[in-house]
C-alpha positions in Angstrom: -14.5 -8.1 -33.9 -15.9 -9.7 -30.8 -15.4 -8.5 -27.3 -13.4 -11.7 -26.6 -10.9 -10.8 -29.3 -10.6 -7.1 -28.3 -10.1 -7.9 -24.6 -7.5 -10.6 -25.3 -5.6 -8.2 -27.6 -5.6 -5.5 -24.9 -4.3 -8.1 -22.4 -1.3 -8.7 -24.6 -0.6 -5.0 -24.7 -1.2 -4.1 -21.0 -0.7 -7.1 -18.9 3.1 -7.0 -18.7 3.4 -10.5 -20.1 5.7 -9.0 -22.7 8.8 -7.6 -21.1 10.4 -4.2 -22.0 13.1 -6.0 -24.0 10.4 -7.7 -26.2 10.6 -11.2 -24.6 7.4 -12.8 -23.5 6.9 -14.7 -20.2 5.7 -18.3 -20.3 2.7 -17.4 -18.2 1.4 -15.3 -15.3 0.9 -17.0 -11.9 -2.3 -15.7 -10.3 -1.4 -17.3 -6.9 2.1 -15.8 -6.8 1.2 -12.6 -8.7 4.2 -12.7 -10.9 5.3 -13.8 -14.4 7.3 -16.9 -15.1 10.6 -16.3 -16.9 10.7 -15.4 -20.6 10.5 -18.3 -23.1 11.9 -18.1 -26.6 9.1 -20.4 -27.8 6.4 -18.2 -26.3 8.0 -15.1 -27.7 7.8 -16.8 -31.1 4.1 -17.5 -30.7 3.6 -13.9 -29.4 5.3 -12.4 -32.5 2.9 -14.3 -34.7 0.0 -13.3 -32.5 0.9 -9.6 -32.7 1.1 -9.8 -36.5 -2.4 -11.5 -36.5 -3.8 -8.8 -34.2 -2.3 -6.0 -36.4 -3.7 -7.6 -39.6 -7.1 -7.9 -38.1 -7.4 -4.5 -36.3 -4.8 -2.3 -38.2 -3.7 -1.0 -34.8 -0.1 0.0 -35.1 0.6 -0.9 -31.5 0.4 -4.5 -32.3 3.0 -4.3 -35.1 5.3 -2.4 -32.8 5.0 -5.2 -30.3 5.6 -7.8 -33.0 8.8 -6.1 -34.0 9.9 -5.9 -30.4 9.4 -9.6 -30.0 11.2 -10.4 -33.2 14.1 -8.2 -32.3 14.4 -10.0 -28.9 14.6 -13.3 -30.8 17.2 -12.1 -33.4 19.3 -9.9 -31.1 19.1 -11.6 -27.7 17.9 -15.2 -28.1 19.7 -16.0 -31.4 23.2 -17.3 -30.9 24.9 -16.8 -34.2 28.0 -18.8 -33.2 26.1 -22.0 -32.5 23.2 -21.1 -34.9 20.4 -21.9 -32.5 17.9 -20.5 -30.1 17.9 -21.9 -26.5 14.8 -23.0 -24.6 15.4 -20.2 -22.1 18.1 -17.5 -22.1 19.2 -18.0 -18.5 20.6 -20.6 -18.5 20.9 -21.6 -22.2 21.1 -25.3 -21.3 19.1 -26.9 -24.1 17.3 -26.3 -27.4 14.1 -27.9 -28.6 13.3 -28.8 -32.2 9.7 -27.7 -31.6 10.6 -24.4 -30.1 13.0 -23.5 -32.9 10.2 -24.2 -35.4 7.8 -21.8 -33.6 10.5 -19.1 -33.5 11.1 -19.5 -37.2 7.4 -19.1 -37.9 7.2 -16.0 -35.7 10.1 -14.4 -37.4 8.7 -15.2 -40.9 5.4 -13.7 -39.8 7.0 -10.4 -38.7 9.1 -10.3 -41.9 6.0 -10.7 -44.0 4.5 -7.7 -42.2 7.5 -5.5 -42.2 9.9 -6.7 -45.0 12.7 -6.3 -42.6 15.4 -8.7 -43.9 17.0 -9.2 -40.4 14.0 -11.4 -39.4 14.1 -13.6 -42.5 17.8 -13.9 -42.4 17.8 -15.3 -38.8 14.7 -17.5 -39.6 16.4 -19.0 -42.6 19.6 -19.7 -40.6 17.7 -21.2 -37.8 15.6 -23.3 -40.2 18.9 -24.6 -41.8 20.3 -25.4 -38.4 17.2 -27.4 -37.5 17.8 -29.6 -40.5 21.5 -30.1 -39.7 21.5 -30.3 -35.9 18.4 -32.2 -35.0 18.5 -34.9 -37.6 18.9 -38.5 -36.3 20.3 -41.6 -37.9 16.9 -43.1 -38.5 15.7 -40.1 -40.5 13.6 -38.5 -37.8 14.5 -35.5 -35.7 15.7 -35.4 -32.1 13.3 -33.4 -29.9 16.0 -31.9 -27.5 19.7 -31.1 -27.7 21.9 -30.1 -24.9 23.9 -26.9 -25.2 26.6 -25.9 -26.0 27.5 -29.4 -27.4 24.2 -30.0 -29.2 24.1 -33.6 -28.1 20.7 -35.4 -28.1 19.1 -35.8 -24.7 17.8 -39.2 -23.7 14.0 -39.5 -24.4 11.7 -39.4 -21.4 8.8 -41.7 -22.0 6.7 -39.9 -19.4 6.9 -36.5 -21.3 5.8 -36.2 -24.9 7.9 -33.1 -25.4 11.1 -35.2 -24.7 10.3 -37.9 -27.2 10.1 -37.7 -31.0 6.5 -37.9 -32.2 3.9 -36.8 -34.7 3.4 -33.5 -32.8 6.8 -32.3 -34.3 5.0 -31.8 -37.7 3.8 -28.4 -36.5 7.4 -27.3 -36.0 8.2 -28.7 -39.4 5.7 -26.3 -40.9 8.5 -23.7 -40.3 10.3 -25.2 -43.3 7.1 -24.8 -45.4 6.9 -21.2 -44.4 10.6 -20.7 -45.4 9.9 -22.5 -48.7 7.2 -20.0 -49.4 9.2 -17.0 -48.2 12.5 -17.8 -49.9 11.5 -20.2 -52.8 14.4 -22.4 -51.7 13.4 -25.9 -52.5 16.0 -27.1 -49.9 13.2 -26.7 -47.3 10.6 -28.9 -49.0 12.2 -32.3 -48.3 12.6 -32.1 -44.5 8.9 -31.1 -44.1 7.9 -34.0 -46.3 10.1 -36.3 -44.3 8.5 -35.3 -41.0 5.1 -35.5 -42.6 5.6 -39.1 -43.7 7.1 -40.0 -40.3 4.2 -38.4 -38.5 1.6 -40.2 -40.6 3.3 -43.5 -39.7 3.4 -43.0 -36.0 0.3 -40.9 -35.2 -2.0 -43.9 -34.6 -0.1 -44.7 -31.3 -0.1 -41.2 -29.9 -3.5 -41.3 -28.2 -4.4 -42.0 -25.5 -0.7 -42.6 -24.8 -0.9 -42.4 -21.0 -2.8 -44.2 -18.3 -3.7 -41.0 -16.4 -6.6 -39.2 -17.9 -5.3 -35.6 -17.2 -2.1 -36.6 -19.1 -4.3 -37.7 -22.0 -5.6 -34.1 -22.2 -2.0 -32.9 -22.4 -1.5 -35.3 -25.3 -4.6 -34.0 -27.0 -2.9 -30.6 -27.2 0.2 -32.2 -28.7 -1.9 -34.4 -31.1 -3.6 -31.2 -32.4 -0.2 -29.9 -33.3 0.1 -32.9 -35.6 -3.3 -32.2 -37.2 -2.3 -28.5 -37.7 0.9 -29.6 -39.3 -1.1 -31.5 -41.9 -2.8 -28.4 -43.2 -0.2 -27.6 -45.9 -0.9 -31.0 -47.3 -4.6 -31.2 -46.6 -5.3 -31.6 -50.3 -3.7 -35.0 -50.2 -6.2 -37.8 -49.5 -4.2 -39.5 -46.8 -3.7 -36.2 -44.9 -7.3 -35.3 -45.3 -8.3 -38.7 -43.9 -5.9 -38.4 -41.0 -7.4 -35.0 -40.2 -11.0 -36.3 -40.3 -10.1 -39.2 -38.0 -8.0 -37.0 -35.7 -10.7 -34.4 -35.2 -13.2 -37.1 -34.2 -10.8 -38.8 -31.8 -9.8 -35.5 -30.1 -13.4 -34.3 -29.7 -14.5 -37.6 -28.2 -11.8 -37.7 -25.6 -12.0 -34.0 -24.8 -15.7 -34.3 -23.9 -15.1 -37.6 -22.0 -12.4 -36.2 -19.7 -13.7 -32.6 -19.4 -15.4 -33.0 -16.0 -11.9 -33.9 -14.6 -9.6 -31.7 -16.6 -10.0 -29.2 -19.5 -7.4 -27.0 -21.3 -8.4 -23.9 -23.1 -5.8 -24.4 -25.8 -7.3 -27.8 -26.7 -10.7 -26.2 -27.2 -9.1 -23.4 -29.2 -7.0 -25.7 -31.4 -9.9 -28.0 -32.1 -12.2 -25.2 -33.0 -9.5 -23.6 -35.3 -8.9 -26.9 -36.9 -12.5 -27.6 -37.7 -12.6 -24.2 -39.5 -9.4 -24.7 -41.4 -10.3 -28.2 -42.4 -13.6 -27.0 -43.8 -11.9 -24.2 -45.7 -9.4 -26.7 -47.0 -12.2 -29.1 -48.2 -11.0 -31.9 -45.9 -14.0 -32.0 -43.6 -17.3 -30.1 -43.5 -17.6 -28.2 -40.3 -19.9 -29.6 -37.6 -21.7 -26.4 -36.5 -23.1 -27.8 -33.3 -19.8 -29.2 -32.2 -18.0 -25.9 -33.1 -20.6 -23.8 -31.2 -20.1 -26.0 -28.1 -16.3 -25.7 -28.2 -16.6 -21.9 -28.7 -18.9 -21.5 -25.8 -16.7 -23.6 -23.5 -13.6 -21.8 -24.7 -15.1 -18.4 -23.9 -15.6 -19.4 -20.3 -11.8 -19.4 -19.9 -11.4 -15.7 -20.5 -10.5 -13.8 -17.3 -13.0 -11.2 -16.2 -12.4 -8.1 -14.0 -10.1 -5.2 -14.4 -6.8 -6.5 -12.9 -4.2 -5.7 -15.7 -2.0 -8.8 -15.4 -5.0 -11.1 -15.9 -8.0 -9.2 -17.3 -8.8 -10.4 -20.9 -6.3 -13.2 -20.9 -7.2 -16.9 -20.9 -6.7 -19.4 -18.1 -4.6 -22.4 -19.1 -7.0 -24.9 -17.6 -9.3 -26.1 -14.9 -9.6 -29.3 -12.9 -12.9 -30.4 -11.6 -14.2 -26.9 -12.2 -11.4 -25.1 -10.4 -9.2 -22.7 -12.4 -5.5 -23.5 -12.5 -3.4 -20.4 -11.5 -1.9 -19.7 -15.0 -2.9 -17.0 -17.4 -1.2 -18.2 -20.5 -0.1 -16.2 -23.6 -0.3 -19.3 -25.9 -3.7 -20.3 -24.6 -4.8 -16.6 -25.1 -3.3 -16.5 -28.6 -5.0 -19.7 -29.8 -8.3 -18.6 -28.1 -8.5 -15.1 -29.6 -7.8 -16.5 -33.1 -10.2 -19.4 -32.7 -13.1 -17.2 -31.5 -12.4 -14.6 -34.2 -12.3 -17.3 -37.0 -15.5 -18.7 -35.6 -17.2 -15.3 -35.9 -15.8 -14.9 -39.4 -17.0 -18.3 -40.4 -20.5 -17.7 -39.1 -20.6 -14.4 -41.0 -19.7 -16.2 -44.3 -16.0 -15.3 -44.7 -14.5 -17.4 -47.5 -11.1 -18.0 -46.0 -9.0 -16.7 -43.1 -6.4 -14.1 -44.0 -3.7 -16.4 -42.7 -3.5 -19.7 -44.4 -2.2 -21.6 -41.4 -3.0 -21.1 -37.7 -0.7 -19.3 -35.3 
C-alpha cells in the first residue's frame, strides 16, 4: 500500500469528517475550520470507502466505521413511512435519485462485508422506491423530488444535478448491485432502461456549458456515466462509448487545467482507465495514467493538522487551492492511486468489480 493510500485512510478515521452518530459531513472548510453538515449521499460513499479500506488493509477499525455509517443510513436517514432517504436530515426537504443510488450501493457494500440483513433490507426497499417514485412518464427518471409529497422539482438548466441526464447511470448501478445481491430479476430492467436512455443522450452532455470551469464540473458528472457503463462493458456499444468518453474527458481536462482542476475528475478518469483495461474495453494508456496519478497526488494535504492531513483538496483554480477537503474526492483518490499501484505491479483485477 502506498503512503497516499495509508494517509488518506487515516484521515477518514481521525479527521472528524465522520460524526459520532456515523453520518459523514459533505466536506471540511479550511477557511472556516469546520465541517459542512452531514450528507446522506456522502455517508453512502463513505460506507463503501470504509469497506474498501477494510478489504485492502484488514484493519478492523475501518469495518467498524463502515457499520456506523450504514447504521446512520438505516436508523437515522431512512424514513420507512415514505420509503426514502432525504438529501439532508435537517431539513428533509428533498430527495435525489442519484443520492439514493449511492446510499443503496453503500448499504450493499457493508452487507457484503458483514452479512447483516438490516443493511440489505433497507437497500432493497430504497431500490424499489427509486423505481416507483422517480419514474417519469417518458420512461426516464426524475432527478429530484420534494418531500414529503414526492413531487418532481422543475429542472434547472444551469445545474446538471437538477436535470435528468446520462450521469444518472451510476446511480442506476445500485439496481445492478441489488440484482447480484438478491437474484431478483425485478432490478435488471430499470438499469437497462437507464443504460439505453443514457447512451441516447450522452453525446450532448459535453461541453454543456459556456463557462469553462462549469465544463470541468460536467466532466465529473460525465465520468459517472462512464462508470455506470462498466457492468455492460462487454457490449460493443458500451465499450465504444467508454473509449470515446475517456478521450473526450482527458482532452478537456488538460485543456482547462490551468484555469480549474478537480481532484475527483483526475481520480475518476484514472480509475476508469484501469477498469476499462481490465474489462477489455480499452488498453490502458500508461503515460496518460501516470500523468493523471501524479497530478492527483498533488491534491493530498500535507502537514499534521488532523482535520485536513491526508485528505484531498476538492480543487484548485489558477493554482490556488479551494478551501474544501472533501471525503468523496479523498475516497476516489485513494482508490485510484491504489489501483494504479496494483496495475503497475501486475494485479489481474481489482477486488471490487466496480469503483466506489
